[in-house]
VMD Tcl script that draws the C-alpha trace (Angstrom):
set ca {
  {-0.28 -0.20 0.11}
  {1.12 3.61 -0.88}
  {2.09 5.69 1.84}
  {0.36 8.03 0.21}
  {-2.95 5.93 0.49}
  {-2.02 5.17 4.18}
  {-2.31 8.71 4.99}
  {-5.32 8.61 3.48}
  {-7.03 6.13 4.90}
  {-5.60 7.47 8.76}
  {-7.65 10.27 8.09}
  {-10.73 8.50 7.02}
  {-9.81 6.29 10.69}
  {-9.75 9.96 12.43}
  {-12.40 11.85 10.43}
  {-13.11 14.78 13.40}
  {-16.75 14.65 12.13}
  {-19.90 14.05 13.06}
  {-21.40 12.12 10.75}
  {-19.21 9.26 8.80}
  {-21.21 6.52 9.68}
  {-24.62 7.83 8.10}
  {-22.37 9.37 4.95}
  {-21.62 5.93 4.98}
  {-24.82 4.08 5.28}
  {-26.30 6.33 2.70}
  {-23.94 5.79 -0.14}
  {-24.31 1.86 0.17}
  {-27.76 1.61 0.28}
  {-27.63 3.31 -3.65}
  {-24.91 0.70 -4.26}
  {-27.49 -2.01 -2.41}
  {-29.97 -0.53 -5.26}
  {-27.48 -2.34 -7.86}
  {-25.89 1.29 -8.43}
  {-22.02 1.81 -8.92}
  {-20.05 3.75 -6.62}
  {-19.89 7.09 -8.98}
  {-23.77 7.08 -9.64}
  {-24.23 6.14 -5.79}
  {-21.43 8.53 -4.82}
  {-23.17 11.47 -7.34}
  {-26.72 11.25 -5.80}
  {-25.95 11.51 -2.17}
  {-23.38 14.71 -3.18}
  {-26.13 15.94 -5.30}
  {-29.27 15.68 -2.64}
  {-27.54 18.33 -0.13}
  {-28.75 16.16 2.43}
  {-26.98 16.18 5.73}
  {-24.74 12.70 3.92}
  {-23.87 15.95 1.65}
  {-23.18 18.62 3.88}
  {-21.13 15.83 6.01}
  {-18.84 14.85 3.33}
  {-18.03 18.47 2.77}
  {-17.28 19.53 6.32}
  {-14.84 16.34 5.73}
  {-12.76 17.61 3.42}
  {-12.15 20.84 3.86}
  {-11.15 19.57 7.82}
  {-9.24 16.84 6.26}
  {-7.40 19.21 3.21}
  {-5.37 20.67 6.67}
  {-4.32 17.24 7.09}
  {-2.24 16.49 4.27}
  {0.85 18.37 3.05}
  {0.32 17.42 -0.12}
  {-3.53 16.84 -1.58}
  {-3.96 13.27 -2.05}
  {-5.30 12.70 -5.81}
  {-8.84 12.91 -5.78}
  {-9.20 9.02 -7.38}
  {-7.43 7.60 -4.24}
  {-9.45 9.84 -1.64}
  {-12.78 8.46 -3.28}
  {-10.79 4.91 -3.53}
  {-11.02 5.10 0.57}
  {-14.54 6.22 0.74}
  {-15.63 3.14 -1.96}
  {-14.14 0.94 0.78}
  {-15.75 2.64 4.16}
  {-18.94 2.00 1.90}
  {-18.77 -1.23 0.81}
  {-17.86 -2.95 4.47}
  {-21.46 -1.32 4.94}
  {-22.86 -3.60 2.84}
  {-21.18 -6.55 3.86}
}
mol new
graphics top color blue
foreach p $ca { graphics top sphere $p radius 0.5 }
foreach p [lrange $ca 0 end-1] q [lrange $ca 1 end] { graphics top cylinder $p $q radius 0.2 }
display resetview
């Protein structure tokens, strides 16, 4: 596992934002309806509901914890892992 991916996982492990479980569950529930992660993520974020606001707060708080901002794809890949864990 890359050092960058490890630092991203560390941020998710200590999110400093309430509501992350709701975010994971909101995306996971859409994925359970046979949507892929990208579709589910887009719908949850576009909704503007609590989960979407949690994601925005998380991204803003997390950005200060990286010396170099991670690639969006890597950051979302870790989010997808967390969501898939809620589907099991």
